[in-house]
N, C-alpha and C positions, 0 to 999 in steps of 0.2 A: 454501384461502387469502381468497377473495372474500368466503364467506359470514360470515369473520371480522371482516372490515372493515366488510360493510356489514349486518352482524345477520342471514343468511339462515340457515336449517336448509340441513341437505346435499342434499335433495332439492330445494330452492330454488337453491341453488349450481349443484348439477348443472345445472339448466334454464337455469340465465342463462349458464353458460359455453358450453353448446352453443348458446344463442339467438346470442353474440356469436360464435362462430364461422361461426354460418351468415350472419350481417350482413357478416361479413369474408371469406366465400366461401373459407375453408379449412376440406379436410377433414383435419381432426385428431381422433385418438378422446379422447374424455371420460371421466375415469373416472366411474364410477359411486357412488350414495351409500355402498355398503356399503365401498369402495374409500377413499373420503372417511374414512367415520369412523376404519376402521383407523390410515389416516395421522395422522390428528386426534390421534392420544394422543399424539404427541410434538411439536405446535404448541406453539408459545407465545408469547404475545401480548410485546410490549415495554411494560414500566410504566414506566420508569427517570424519573426527574423534569426530565431533559431534553427527553424526548417531550410532544409537546403531545397531549391527547386531544381526537378528532377528532369533531365532529358535524356528521354528515352530512347538512345542508338543502341540498345543491345537489349541483353535477358535482365529482365529485373524481377527480385525476391521479395512477395509481397507475403506479409504476416497478417492473418484477419481473426480477430477474435471479437465472439458476440457473445454478451453477460447482461444482467437483469442487476439494478443496483434499487434498493430499499431508502424510499424516501421516508424523512420523518421530519415533523413540521413541530411547532408549538405547542399544539394540544395530542400528540400523540398518547398521551399518557391518558389523558380523560378518552381517546377511542378505544383503547385498551381496556381501562376500567368500566366503561357505560358500554361497550358493545356498538359504538357508532362506525360503521362503514364510511370510508372515503374514498375516493376515485385515485388519487392520487399517489397510492403504493409502490409501485417499482414502475422504474424507469427503463429503458432496452439503451445500452450502449453499444456500438460497433465500431471497431478500430482498425485500421489499415496502416502497418507498420512497414517501411524499408528493413528489410532484415538484414542488409551489408549498413546503415549507418545507424539505425536506430529512429530515422526521423519519422515523425507521424505524418502521415499524408491523407488521412481524412479520417474523420469523426463524426458519429451520427448519434445525437440522443433523441 
């Protein structure tokens, strides 16, 4: 996600994230570039006309949020009644928003 916003390659994105976490003194795992490559296949940059195109010439403040959404279907009540399990229960949603303008920079479902 950082690489898409700042125009970095995957190895550079990995290094940037690692450096940021080191500066923040956080001991969190950083996904390597091969993991980022596999995950990047499903990433979509927002290209709607309401979002402004960003030219990064200075500091940009990005708000990132991740959440899970419950997926309901036509047979949801049957699953609850009879105890059948389906694999479509939850979807992850990742958002990146420009803090200054509120424009959506990236969404991953």
